C-alpha positions as CSV (number, residue, x, y, z in Angstrom):
1,M,-36.7,-41.4,16.4
2,A,-34.5,-39.5,13.5
3,E,-32.4,-36.7,14.5
4,N,-33.8,-33.5,12.8
5,I,-31.7,-30.4,13.6
6,F,-31.4,-27.6,11.9
7,M,-29.9,-24.2,13.5
8,P,-28.3,-21.9,10.3
9,A,-27.1,-18.9,12.9
10,R,-23.7,-18.2,13.2
11,V,-22.9,-17.9,16.9
12,I,-19.7,-16.1,17.9
13,Y,-19.2,-16.3,21.6
14,G,-17.0,-15.1,24.0
15,K,-15.3,-11.9,25.2
16,G,-14.9,-9.1,22.4
17,A,-17.5,-11.4,20.4
18,L,-18.6,-8.0,18.5
19,R,-15.8,-5.9,19.2
20,D,-13.4,-8.5,17.4
21,N,-15.7,-9.7,14.0
22,S,-17.1,-6.6,13.8
23,A,-16.3,-7.4,9.6
24,L,-19.0,-10.0,9.8
25,L,-21.3,-6.9,9.6
26,A,-20.1,-5.5,6.0
27,G,-21.6,-8.5,4.4
28,L,-25.0,-7.5,5.3
29,G,-25.6,-4.6,4.2
30,K,-24.5,-0.6,3.7
31,T,-27.4,1.0,6.5
32,C,-29.0,-0.7,9.4
33,L,-31.2,0.2,11.9
34,I,-30.2,-0.9,15.9
35,V,-33.2,-2.1,17.6
36,T,-32.5,-1.4,21.6
37,G,-34.7,-1.5,24.6
38,G,-35.0,1.6,27.3
39,T,-31.4,0.7,29.3
40,S,-30.0,-2.7,29.0
41,A,-28.1,-2.3,25.8
42,K,-26.5,0.9,27.0
43,K,-25.9,-0.3,30.8
44,S,-24.3,-3.8,29.4
45,G,-22.2,-1.8,27.1
46,A,-23.5,-3.5,23.7
47,L,-25.1,-0.8,22.3
48,D,-21.5,1.3,22.6
49,D,-19.8,-1.7,20.4
50,A,-22.3,-1.8,17.9
51,V,-22.4,2.0,17.0
52,K,-18.8,1.5,17.1
53,A,-18.3,-1.9,15.4
54,L,-21.0,-0.3,12.4
55,E,-18.9,2.8,11.8
56,E,-15.5,0.8,11.9
57,Q,-17.2,-1.1,8.8
58,G,-18.6,2.4,7.6
59,I,-22.0,1.1,8.1
60,N,-24.9,3.7,8.4
61,F,-27.4,3.7,11.0
62,G,-30.4,4.8,12.5
63,I,-31.5,3.3,16.6
64,F,-35.3,2.8,17.7
65,D,-35.3,2.0,21.3
66,K,-38.8,1.6,21.8
67,I,-38.9,-2.1,22.7
68,T,-40.4,-3.2,25.8
69,A,-40.4,-6.5,27.7
70,N,-42.9,-8.9,26.6
71,P,-42.6,-6.7,23.1
72,L,-46.2,-5.8,21.2
73,L,-46.8,-6.3,17.5
74,S,-47.4,-2.8,17.2
75,S,-43.9,-1.6,18.2
76,C,-42.6,-4.4,16.0
77,R,-44.3,-2.7,13.0
78,E,-43.5,0.7,13.9
79,A,-39.8,-0.3,14.2
80,G,-40.2,-2.1,10.5
81,E,-41.6,1.8,9.1
82,A,-38.2,3.1,10.9
83,A,-36.1,0.7,8.8
84,R,-37.8,1.3,5.7
85,E,-37.2,5.4,6.2
86,C,-34.0,5.0,7.2
87,G,-33.5,2.6,4.2
88,A,-31.9,-0.2,6.5
89,D,-30.9,-3.5,4.6
90,F,-30.4,-5.0,8.2
91,I,-31.3,-5.0,11.7
92,F,-29.0,-4.9,14.5
93,G,-30.9,-6.2,17.6
94,A,-29.3,-5.4,21.1
95,G,-30.4,-5.9,24.3
96,G,-31.9,-8.8,26.3
97,G,-34.7,-11.6,24.8
98,S,-37.7,-9.3,24.1
99,V,-35.4,-6.9,21.6
100,L,-33.8,-10.0,20.3
101,D,-37.3,-11.9,19.4
102,S,-38.5,-8.6,18.3
103,A,-35.7,-7.9,15.7
104,K,-36.4,-11.0,14.1
105,A,-40.1,-9.7,13.3
106,I,-39.0,-6.0,12.4
107,A,-37.1,-7.5,10.1
108,I,-40.3,-8.9,8.7
109,F,-42.4,-6.0,8.7
110,A,-39.6,-3.7,7.5
111,S,-39.4,-5.9,3.9
112,N,-43.3,-6.3,3.7
113,P,-44.9,-2.5,4.6
114,E,-48.3,-4.1,3.6
115,L,-48.2,-6.1,6.7
116,E,-50.9,-5.4,9.5
117,P,-49.3,-5.8,12.8
118,F,-51.7,-9.5,13.6
119,D,-51.0,-10.3,9.6
120,I,-47.4,-11.8,11.1
121,Y,-48.7,-14.9,12.8
122,K,-50.4,-16.0,9.5
123,R,-46.3,-16.5,8.2
124,V,-47.5,-15.3,4.5
125,Y,-45.6,-12.7,2.6
126,E,-44.1,-11.4,-0.3
127,N,-40.3,-10.6,0.4
128,A,-37.9,-12.3,2.9
129,P,-37.3,-10.3,6.1
130,L,-34.0,-8.2,6.1
131,P,-30.7,-10.0,7.5
132,V,-30.6,-9.7,11.8
133,A,-27.6,-9.7,13.3
134,L,-27.9,-9.7,17.5
135,A,-25.9,-8.7,20.3
136,G,-27.7,-10.4,23.9
137,T,-27.1,-8.5,27.4
138,T,-29.7,-11.2,29.3
139,A,-28.7,-15.1,29.9
140,G,-32.0,-16.5,29.2
141,T,-33.9,-16.8,26.0
142,G,-31.7,-18.1,23.9
143,S,-33.2,-16.1,20.9
144,E,-29.6,-15.6,19.8
145,V,-29.8,-19.4,18.0
146,T,-33.5,-20.1,17.9
147,G,-35.9,-19.7,14.8
148,V,-38.5,-18.4,17.2
149,S,-40.2,-14.9,17.8
150,V,-42.6,-14.4,20.9
151,L,-44.5,-11.2,20.5
152,T,-47.5,-9.8,22.4
153,N,-50.6,-9.0,20.5
154,D,-51.6,-5.7,21.8
155,E,-55.1,-6.0,21.8
156,T,-55.8,-9.1,23.8
157,G,-52.7,-9.0,25.6
158,R,-51.8,-12.3,24.8
159,K,-48.3,-13.5,24.0
160,K,-47.7,-16.0,20.6
161,S,-44.7,-17.1,19.1
162,I,-43.6,-17.0,15.2
163,S,-41.1,-19.5,14.1
164,G,-39.7,-21.2,11.1
165,P,-36.2,-21.1,9.2
166,D,-36.9,-17.0,8.3
167,C,-36.4,-16.1,12.0
168,Y,-33.1,-16.8,12.9
169,A,-30.4,-14.2,12.9
170,K,-27.6,-14.5,10.4
171,V,-25.0,-13.9,13.6
172,S,-25.1,-13.7,17.1
173,F,-22.5,-11.9,19.0
174,C,-22.5,-13.4,22.1
175,D,-20.4,-11.3,25.0
176,P,-20.8,-13.1,28.4
177,L,-19.5,-9.7,29.7
178,Y,-22.7,-7.6,28.4
179,T,-24.8,-9.5,31.2
180,C,-22.9,-8.1,33.7
181,S,-25.1,-5.4,34.1
182,M,-28.1,-7.4,35.3
183,P,-30.0,-6.2,38.4
184,Y,-30.4,-9.6,40.8
185,G,-34.3,-10.1,39.4
186,V,-33.9,-9.9,36.2
187,T,-30.5,-12.2,36.2
188,V,-32.3,-14.7,38.7
189,S,-35.9,-14.7,36.2
190,T,-33.6,-15.3,33.0
191,A,-31.2,-18.2,34.1
192,L,-34.7,-19.6,35.3
193,D,-35.5,-19.8,32.3
194,A,-32.3,-21.3,30.4
195,F,-33.1,-23.7,32.8
196,A,-36.7,-24.4,32.4
197,H,-35.6,-24.1,28.4
198,A,-32.8,-27.2,29.1
199,V,-35.0,-29.4,31.4
200,E,-38.2,-28.9,29.3
201,G,-36.7,-29.8,26.3
202,Y,-34.3,-32.6,27.7
203,F,-37.7,-34.7,28.6
204,T,-39.0,-34.3,25.5
205,P,-39.2,-37.0,22.7
206,K,-36.8,-35.0,20.5
207,S,-34.3,-34.6,22.9
208,T,-32.2,-37.6,21.4
209,G,-28.5,-38.8,21.2
210,F,-26.7,-35.2,19.8
211,I,-29.3,-32.6,21.9
212,D,-28.8,-35.0,24.9
213,I,-25.4,-34.3,25.0
214,V,-26.1,-30.1,24.8
215,A,-28.5,-31.2,27.6
216,E,-26.6,-32.6,29.8
217,K,-24.0,-30.1,29.2
218,C,-25.6,-26.7,30.3
219,I,-28.2,-28.4,32.7
220,P,-25.2,-28.5,35.5
221,D,-23.5,-25.1,34.6
222,I,-27.4,-22.9,34.5
223,Y,-28.3,-25.2,37.9
224,N,-25.0,-24.6,39.6
225,A,-25.0,-21.0,39.4
226,L,-28.9,-20.7,40.6
227,C,-27.7,-22.7,43.4
228,T,-25.0,-20.3,44.1
229,I,-27.6,-17.5,43.6
230,Y,-30.0,-19.5,46.6
231,E,-27.5,-19.4,48.8
232,T,-26.1,-16.5,48.6
233,K,-28.5,-14.0,48.1
234,S,-26.4,-11.9,45.7
235,L,-25.5,-11.7,42.3
236,P,-23.0,-13.9,40.2
237,D,-19.7,-13.3,40.0
238,E,-18.0,-12.6,36.2
239,G,-16.8,-16.6,36.1
240,L,-21.1,-17.5,36.9
241,R,-22.3,-14.8,34.4
242,D,-20.4,-16.5,31.7
243,S,-21.9,-20.2,32.8
244,L,-25.0,-18.7,33.0
245,Y,-24.9,-17.1,29.2
246,R,-23.4,-20.2,27.7
247,G,-25.6,-22.4,29.6
248,S,-28.5,-20.3,27.9
249,I,-26.9,-20.7,24.8
250,Y,-27.0,-24.6,25.0
251,A,-30.6,-24.5,26.5
252,G,-31.3,-22.3,23.0
253,V,-29.9,-25.0,20.9
254,V,-32.5,-27.7,22.8
255,I,-35.4,-25.9,22.7
256,N,-34.7,-25.0,18.8
257,T,-35.0,-28.6,18.1
258,C,-37.0,-29.7,20.8
259,G,-39.7,-27.3,21.4
260,T,-40.9,-27.0,25.3
261,A,-43.2,-28.8,27.5
262,F,-46.5,-27.6,29.5
263,P,-44.8,-25.0,32.1
264,H,-43.9,-22.7,29.2
265,P,-48.0,-21.9,27.5
266,L,-49.0,-21.9,31.1
267,G,-46.1,-19.4,32.4
268,Y,-48.0,-17.2,30.0
269,V,-50.7,-17.3,32.5
270,L,-49.2,-16.0,35.3
271,T,-47.0,-12.9,33.0
272,E,-49.9,-11.9,31.3
273,N,-52.6,-11.7,34.1
274,Y,-50.3,-11.5,37.0
275,G,-47.1,-9.5,36.0
276,V,-44.8,-12.8,37.0
277,P,-41.3,-12.1,34.8
278,H,-41.2,-15.1,32.1
279,G,-38.3,-17.0,33.9
280,A,-40.1,-17.1,37.1
281,A,-43.1,-18.0,35.8
282,C,-42.3,-21.0,33.8
283,A,-40.2,-22.0,37.0
284,A,-43.5,-21.9,39.0
285,F,-44.8,-25.4,37.2
286,F,-41.4,-26.7,37.8
287,P,-42.5,-28.9,41.1
288,A,-45.3,-30.5,39.0
289,F,-43.2,-30.8,35.8
290,F,-40.7,-32.7,37.7
291,E,-43.4,-35.1,39.5
292,R,-44.4,-35.8,36.3
293,A,-41.0,-36.5,34.7
294,Q,-40.1,-39.1,38.2
295,K,-42.9,-40.4,37.5
296,F,-43.2,-40.9,33.5
297,S,-39.4,-41.2,32.6
298,P,-37.9,-41.9,35.8
299,V,-34.6,-43.3,33.7
300,K,-34.1,-39.2,32.9
301,A,-35.6,-38.1,36.1
302,K,-32.4,-39.8,37.9
303,K,-29.8,-38.5,35.4
304,L,-31.0,-34.7,35.8
305,C,-30.5,-35.1,40.0
306,E,-26.8,-36.5,39.0
307,L,-26.1,-33.6,36.6
308,C,-27.6,-31.4,39.3
309,G,-25.5,-33.6,41.9
310,A,-29.0,-33.0,44.3
311,E,-31.9,-35.2,45.6
312,P,-35.4,-34.5,43.5
313,D,-36.5,-32.6,46.8
314,E,-33.6,-30.6,46.9
315,V,-33.6,-29.1,43.2
316,T,-37.4,-28.7,43.4
317,E,-36.6,-26.1,46.6
318,V,-34.3,-24.4,44.8
319,I,-36.0,-23.3,41.8
320,S,-39.1,-22.9,43.6
321,A,-37.9,-20.6,46.1
322,L,-35.8,-18.7,43.4
323,A,-39.3,-18.4,41.3
324,D,-40.9,-17.1,44.5
325,V,-44.5,-17.0,42.8
326,K,-47.3,-17.1,45.3
327,I,-51.0,-16.7,43.1
328,K,-54.2,-18.0,43.7
329,I,-56.2,-19.6,41.0
330,T,-59.3,-20.0,41.3
331,A,-60.7,-23.7,39.9
332,D,-62.8,-21.6,37.2
333,E,-60.0,-19.3,36.2
334,A,-58.3,-22.7,35.8
335,A,-60.6,-23.9,33.6
336,V,-61.0,-20.7,31.3
337,Y,-56.8,-21.0,31.3
338,A,-56.6,-24.6,30.7
339,E,-58.8,-24.7,27.8
340,R,-57.6,-22.0,25.9
341,W,-53.8,-23.6,26.2
342,E,-55.0,-27.0,25.1
343,Q,-56.9,-25.6,21.7
344,A,-53.9,-23.0,21.0
345,V,-50.5,-25.2,21.9
346,P,-51.6,-29.2,21.9
347,K,-47.7,-29.7,21.3
348,N,-46.7,-28.3,24.4
349,F,-49.0,-30.8,26.5
350,L,-48.4,-33.5,24.5
351,S,-44.3,-33.0,24.3
352,S,-44.7,-33.6,28.2
353,P,-44.1,-36.5,30.3
354,G,-46.9,-38.7,30.3
355,S,-48.8,-35.6,27.9
356,L,-50.9,-33.7,29.4
357,T,-54.5,-33.7,29.6
358,K,-56.6,-30.4,29.7
359,E,-57.9,-31.4,33.1
360,E,-54.5,-32.0,34.6
361,A,-53.5,-28.4,33.2
362,E,-56.1,-27.3,35.3
363,K,-55.4,-29.2,38.6
364,I,-52.0,-27.7,37.5
365,L,-52.9,-23.7,37.3
366,A,-55.4,-24.4,40.5
367,S,-52.7,-26.0,42.5
368,L,-50.5,-22.9,42.5
């Protein structure tokens, strides 16, 4: 298979990434809208650094701080209106994956006032989105480097993504120190999300050559950090925070080319209907995924264990224990959920080891 890699985002990784490179913001415009959630950007120091960076460059700004987990289409459209009201030339997203994803959608709504919330899924609009700058505060989604934004429909509560060349940030400032303020639950779930990205992408047909190298670089970093958390039941130190965040960025590069497999869409079921955090929801299906990987992609499955320095059952135990999902889905419920995902995201099923049928998805859901 020919390699087809596209990742135009400029990424600056390291301590002081934003503070030391604020001049890059000057090229994006004279006014911006800072987009954040309730607390993470403030606690991490990312918001303070963003404000200082903008002030240093003489850039005016407004702040929209109403983004929540699993961001709503209506909130993104409201922020788009706020961006127009303050005359924003660009959007600066500072926060976790929900905020970063939102910033990309807000940039579209800001330059296209005629768009109704659901219209963004049609991917047809007249004006190009505003430029986007990002500063992440969690080590999970890889949104800093992907052309993807996952949004939630207010009416149905269902998550659905948009993607394309217009959904990349112009520049992402990746400072691992911003992730040190994450509490235990968020740290675990976001790390599981990064692990899912790396592993699911690694087993898709698109993972070859360079992408294999990237995946094989980040899988052991993320897994070893997860093992330490599993063994100590405590927050990681600064060094492990660095490994997790760097790993999440590499994992983002993997899914940007390869996409994800069936644990992600099935994981949406757990998030939407049972309130399970996204990373944990994806990890809940790792045992079923890895079982299929061993059967249909034995060479890569063996390589994964070598990268993790563990036997298959040990890897499964660590991921399952950290996900800690205890939910029962009936056979009838599983049939409804599987039908939805077969229609909505067949590529995730087809990209999974051995592919995946609706009937197999039902059994996996009902076996939780």
